Each structure stands twice: as structure tokens, then as C-alpha cells.
FIVEX-915481 format. One record per residue: residue in three letters; y, x, z of N, C-alpha, C in turn. Coordinates in steps of 0.02 Angstrom, whole numbers, plus 50000, padded with zeros to 5 digits. Atoms other than C-alpha are relative to their C-alpha. Layout:
// residues N
alaYXZYXZYXZ ...
// end
This chain:
// residues 259
met499395004049999499995000150000500645004249999 asp499364996549998501785006049961500414996850055 arg499675002949945502575003350129500755000149993 ser499294999950010504285007050062500264994549957 thr499795005250047504304992149943499974993350036 pro500015006649964504854975650024499554994949970 ala500425005350033503924965349893499295000350022 ala500684999249983502294972349954499834997250068 his500135002349932502524965250127499734992850002 ala500255006449988501584950450192500574995150018 thr499485005349985502544933850207499754994350036 gly500275006249969501364921650286499965000550076 thr500085000649927500984916250464499505005350025 leu500434995549968500214929150580499824997150068 thr500235002449935499164922550725499805005750042 val500164994649953499114934150872499654996850062 ser500415002849945497794931151004499765005650047 val500314995549951497104939151162499324997850015 asp500705001749990495224939351178499904998150074 glu500095002249932494694929551332499625004950046 arg500344995349962493564943851385500485005050040 leu499534995349964495094954351433500224997150068 phe499755003149938495644941751564499535000450059 gly500494999249946494034943951661500155006150043 ser499854994049964494574961451708500765001650009 ala499304999449995496444959951681500314993350001 pro499795006649998496884942851739500744998649994 asp499255000750002498764945851746500295002649934 tyr499694997650064498914952551569500454995149966 val499525004050037500434945951480500225003949939 leu499764996950064500924949651298500564996149974 gly499415003250029502674945851242500115002449928 leu499944998350071503054945451057500664997049969 ile499445002250037504574944350945499865001449926 ala500084999050071504324941450758500655001249966 val499404998550038505614949350645499805000349925 pro500245000650069505284943350465500305005249953 asp499684995450044506534955150387500585003550036 ile499464995849968507614969350455500085006249962 glu499854993550032508424984450378500005005150057 val500034995249945507854998050495500445006349981 ala499584994450013509235011250501499815006150042 ala500164993949961509125029150559500294999650072 thr499675000649934510355025650701500404993650002 ala499535005349986511385011750778500365001750064 pro499624997849944512795015850897499824996650065 glu500175003649938512345002451022499355002050029 val500684998049979510525007651025500045007250031 ala499924992949978511005026251043500295000050071 ala499685000349933512085021851195499504997450051 leu500475003249956510735011051270499465004950020 leu500534995049985509405024651257500265005750043 ala499734994849959510525037851327500114997950071 glu499885002849933510995026751473499314999550038 ala500675000549966509125023651512499755006550020 glu500214993049985508745042151503500405002550061 asn499594997549948510215046451615499824996950068 ala500205003449937509705033451744499355002850028 leu500624997449975507955040251752500075007350024 his499884993349977508555058351763500295000050070 gly499685000449936509585053051913499534998650059 leu500485001949946508015047252008499575005850023 ser500374994149985507215064352002499264998650020 leu500705002149989505455057251993499525005349977 gly500514995650021503945068751990499454996049964 lys500565003050038502355065451891499634994850042 ser500345004849957501545057152041500424993950017 asp499565005549988503075046452072499984995049943 val500075004350058502965039851894499364996250002 ser500655003449997501125035951916500004994250052 ala500015004549944501525026552077500474993849986 leu499575005850016502825014751997499554993949991 pro500425005849999502104997152020499714998049931 thr500235002450065502034992651836499545005249968 val500444994550028501285009751788499355000250039 ala500635000049962500045009551932499534994649979 ala500445005650023499404992751873499675001749935 trp500314998050062499134999551699499465005550012 arg500484994849987498245014751768499344997250027 glu500605003449974497045003851865499634995949946 thr500355004050054496744992551715499655004849953 tyr500324995050046496375007951606499325002050032 arg500634997849967495085013551737499474994449997 val500485005550004494274996551738499664999649932 phe500265000550069494064997351550499695007049978 gly500344993450015493335015251562500415005449969 val499564995050024494855025051513500335004050056 asn499684995849951495505039951610500745000049990 pro499265000450011497385036651633500385006750007 asn499704993649998497725054651672499985003649930 arg500074997250068497105059751499500334995749948 phe499735005050048497665044051410500474995350036 pro499555004649964499185036851498500254994449953 cys499745005550042499865020051437500675002449969 ala499414998150038501355020551319500595000950044 ala499414999749956502625017151455499985006450044 glu500064994249955501975030851571500145006549959 ser499864994150039502025043551430500745001249990 leu499284999250005503865040151400500345001850065 leu499674998749934504315039651581499865006850026 arg500174993149978503415056051619500485004949963 arg499624995250038504355064851479500735000150022 val499295000349980506065058751529500095001850074 ala499934998349929505795060351717500065007350012 lys499964992649990505565079051699500615003349970 gly499344997750023507275080451621500075000349925 asp499964999950072506885079051435500374993949971 arg499755005750039507665067651304499464998349951 leu500495002350050506595057151189500255001749930 pro499774999250069506625061251004500264993549973 arg499715006050030507695049250909499614998849933 ile500425001550057506595040550780500404995349949 asn499555004450040507615025750711500264994550046 ser499635004549958508645011150771499534995550037 val500425005049968507184999450812499535003650050 val500454996449953505965012350890500435002450060 asp499564997649943507415019250994500164994350047 leu499855006049956507835001551054499384998650046 cys500605001649961506024998751109499915005250055 asn500084994749950505995015651198500514999050057 ala499475001049947507625011751291499794994550046 val500215005749958506954995051351499385001850041 ser500554998049964505305002751396500155004350061 leu499784995849943506145015951506500304995750057 thr499675004349949507135002351595499534995350033 ala500445005149973505784989451615499355003150028 arg500614996549979504395002351649499394996549972 leu500535003750035503304992651526499885002949930 pro500124998250070502494996751358500404995349953 val499635003850051503704990751221499925003549934 ala500144996750063503254993851039500264996049942 ser499825002950061503844990450865499425001149953 cys500564999550046502444986650741500204997349931 asp499895002350068502664985450554499374996249978 val500595004450018501504970650508500064997849928 gly499965001850069501964970650326499355000149961 asp500654999950032500154974450282499474996350038 ile500495004049961499374962250406500144992949991 glu499945007650007499074944050371499404996950035 gly500535003649970497974931050451500005000450076 glu500044999449927497534936850627500065007250026 leu499964993649966497894950750746499764998350071 thr500315002149935496844950550906499995006650044 val500104994649949496944961051064499314998850030 arg500695001549980495114963251103499625006650011 pro500444993949993493714975351151499745001849929 ala500284997650066493174985751002499244999349997 asp500724999850007491404984650934499805006849976 gly500144993150022491545002850870499985000949926 arg500024999650070491514998450689500705000049964 glu499315000350027493394996350665500245006849976 val499734993850028494335009150566500745000750023 tyr499344998549972495865016850649500295006149962 leu499684994750035497075028050548500515002850048 pro499564997449950497905039750672500715000849979 leu499294998950016499795040750684500135006849978 gly499834993350028500365054850577499415003449964 ala500594997150031498605058150511499564994749971 pro500405005650026498045042950409499405002149957 asp500584997850039496835053650307499415002650042 ala500544998049954495775057150461499804993950043 pro500155006149965495085039950507499545000950058 glu500404999749941494305036850677499684992950011 his500285006349978493215023250754500114999550076 pro499925000749928493685016650928499324999950034 glu500605000649961492385017651067499844992750010 pro500185006849987491415001551090500244997950071 gly499725002449937492294991251227500725002250011 glu499314997549993493925000651206500474994449975 val499555005550022495384988151195500455002749943 val499614998250060496234988351026500364993749972 tyr499695005350038497414977650919499635000149933 ala500405000150060496234972750776500194994349955 asp499845005250046496574963250618499334997149973 asp500635003150024495334952450520499705003649939 arg500274995850054495034966450394499615006050029 gly500394994649967494104977350520500385006050017 arg499584994249982495564988650558500254999850070 ala499684999649932496144994250731500655002949991 his499324997350005497984996850749500255002950063 ser499804996149939497975004850921499345003150026 arg500534997249963496865015651027500164999450073 arg499945000549926496515013051213500594995950020 trp499535005149989497554997451217500695001549970 asn499334998550028499325004251194500135007450004 trp499904992649996499055023051212500305002949938 arg499764998250067499325025851025499984994249951 gln500075005050054499725014550880499775003449934 ser500274997150060499055017050705500565001949952 asp499514998250049499925024850558500224994149955 val499865005650043499815008350467500594995950027 ile499495004449969500994999450590500615003850025 lys499414996349977502245013450625500624997249964 thr499385002850026504055008150597500385005549965 asp499624995350041504905017450457500654997049981 leu499365002750021506645015650385499924995249940 gly500035004850057507035001950258499874993050023 his500165006849984506654983650247499294999550028 arg500655000449967505244979550368499884992850028 arg500235006149967504264964750435499705002550067 leu500194996949935504104968950620499744994850051 leu500195003849941503224962750773500115004550060 ile499844996849939503934968350938499534997650054 thr500465001949947502694968751083500245002950067 val499854997849932502984969851270499414997950041 glu500605001549963501484970751388500065001650076 ala500064998949928501154969551576499314998050026 val500665001749970499614969151684500104998650077 his499925000949927500384967851858500124992750018 ala499905006949975500464951951963500744998349992 gly499315002150012502024942151917500335003349941 gly499744996250058502224952151756500354995849949 arg499685004050050502764937351652500755000250003 glu499254999849993504524937751723500265006549972 ala499774993550027504694956351682499935000249927 val500085000250072504004953651507500544995949968 glu499475004250027505244939451476500675003250003 ala499344996649993506694949751540500055005749947 ala500004994650050506214964351425500094997149930 leu499915003650065506044952451277500724998149988 gly499305002250006507794946151313500435006149985 arg499554994250015508524963751313499915002149928 val500104998450070507694967951147500294995049955 gly499725005350042508184951251073500745000149993 asp499305000049999509984953051121500265005349949 val499784994650044510134969451025499784998249926 leu500255001950066509074963250878500464995349966 asp499585004750027510274949250855500615002849968 arg499444996550033511594961850810499775004649945 leu500294995850053510444971450692499734995849944 thr500305004350052509694956650594500144992750016 glu499935007349991509884937750571499314996749996 ser500635003250012508024935050549499505000050057 arg500514999849948507224937950717499904993150028 gln500175006549976506304923250789499955000050076 gln500035000549929506164916750965499355003050029 pro500584996749973504974925751082499404995650014 val500605003449984503174920251108499665004250055 val500334996549946502264924551271499284997750009 leu500735001649993500364924951283499745002350068 asp500334998249937499354924951444499334996450000 arg500655003049995497724918051507500024992349989 thr499925007450012498394900051497500134998549927 val499845001050074499064901951318499845006549969 pro500204993550026498084916151238500105001049926 ser499934999050074498554913251055500684996849980 gly499415002950027500144910050957500105001849929 ala499874998850070500724908550778500715002549992 leu499354997050013502154919350720500175000349927 phe499774999750069503194921050562499854993249967 thr500215006750023502934902250541500524996749956 ala499465003050038504654897950465500565004949998 pro499414995650002506234906750410500414999350065 ala499615000249941507274911450559500704997549988 ala499325002150006508934902950588500465006050010 pro499554994449989510434914650576500185000750076 ala499834998649932510824922550741500714997550017 val499345002149983512294915550837500435005850019 arg499544994049990513714927650834500544998350049 
// end
């Protein structure tokens, strides 16, 4: 697929679901979603740059060590959930912990583009995994579920070296047998990385701690507020949990954002 060509992007409804087997071991799992049918992803955006720098500065001011980051309630919940699913969180930290560790020791995050930087800024503030996924090549269904080991995963930055997830490993899988993450949200696939240009994006926010829905909704609100100034096509958030484990996105053209 030519990912730089807008015409190649999917246009239909995408149903996102959470497999009920996950809730047996992660009963508080919440997945927040924002569908963005069309956005021009720019290299930078002044508002996003300021937001990310502010989040980094705030974390620098806390002087957290590696163990302090691991003990943050939202991170500790992910570490325990990873263990339950057979993943060593010291070797494979969740996406939020990876960012927090890097910034807590005094570093700055690499600037990728306006949308990825926005997700990173909100992730640092919310202490939750927040990701931008290009779903231009995904139609039909996307399910968060245990892998059966036959799925094909194209590693980020190395799509010519395909992998197969371990059986039981949680992945985002489409109905074409492709996995678009490894170890839940430790890494996303090269297929769904967010590049510059016109994109069809799905923003994800995840939590596994008790009462996480409120934190997810707040993070979705922060992302949505900025997206409204970057595009007129973003749709209202959808939140999935054990009571509502599935939702349809990209169901209709989005109304212009209120300015």
C-alpha cells in the first residue's frame, strides 16, 4: 500500500472491540478512542510543541527515579497486568512507562510530528498509554485480544522483518490476520505508524487501574481539544469497557469543529 496517497486510505466503518477474555484478568481495562477521518499531519504545531515542553518540564521538576515511575498508580497497574499476562514489565514496559522513564531522568522526547507529539504530551500528563494509529489500511474490525501466534506483525521501523506474537500475548489484531501491536501497547506496528500528510487516524487511550474511566475520558478531552484546532474532521470519543466492549467508528462524516 502507498501510505502517502490519500486515495488509498480506507473510508468505511471500523468496528473496534475488546475480547471478553481480557476482562477476566484485567476487569478494569478501559479503551478510549477518537476517530479522525482526515487530518493533515504536520511536522510541528506551535500549540503542541508548547504542550509537550510543558509536560516534560513538569516531570523534570518532580525528580522521579526509575522506581518512582514504576510506583505511579497508573503505571503500577499496567505492570501488574503485564505480569498477569506473562510479560515482564521490566523488559517490556508499557508505552506510558517508557516515555515517563525517559523524561524523568532529564531527557527530552524526540519530536516526531504534530499528532504523535500531542499524544506523547498527554501521555506524560495523564500517565497513561496514548497513541496515534494510522488506520488507512484497516477496514472491518480491529480487536484487542490474546494472540493465537499466527498473526503477522511488521515491526516499527523494520517492516521487512515480520514477527509472530507469542500465543496469549495481547495484541491489536485486524480481520486480515495482522497484529498491529506487541505486548498490548509496548510497541505498535509499522503499518499503523503516523506519518506526515493526509491520514485517517485512530487515537487510543488505555487504563487498567480501578476508576480508570475518568482518567481516560479526561485524557481524551485534552487530545480532542487540540485536535479541534488541527482538523475539522475528528469525531466524538468512544469509550469501551467490560460493559460496552465494542463500538463502531468512522460511521459518518464529522461535523465541523466549533470554533
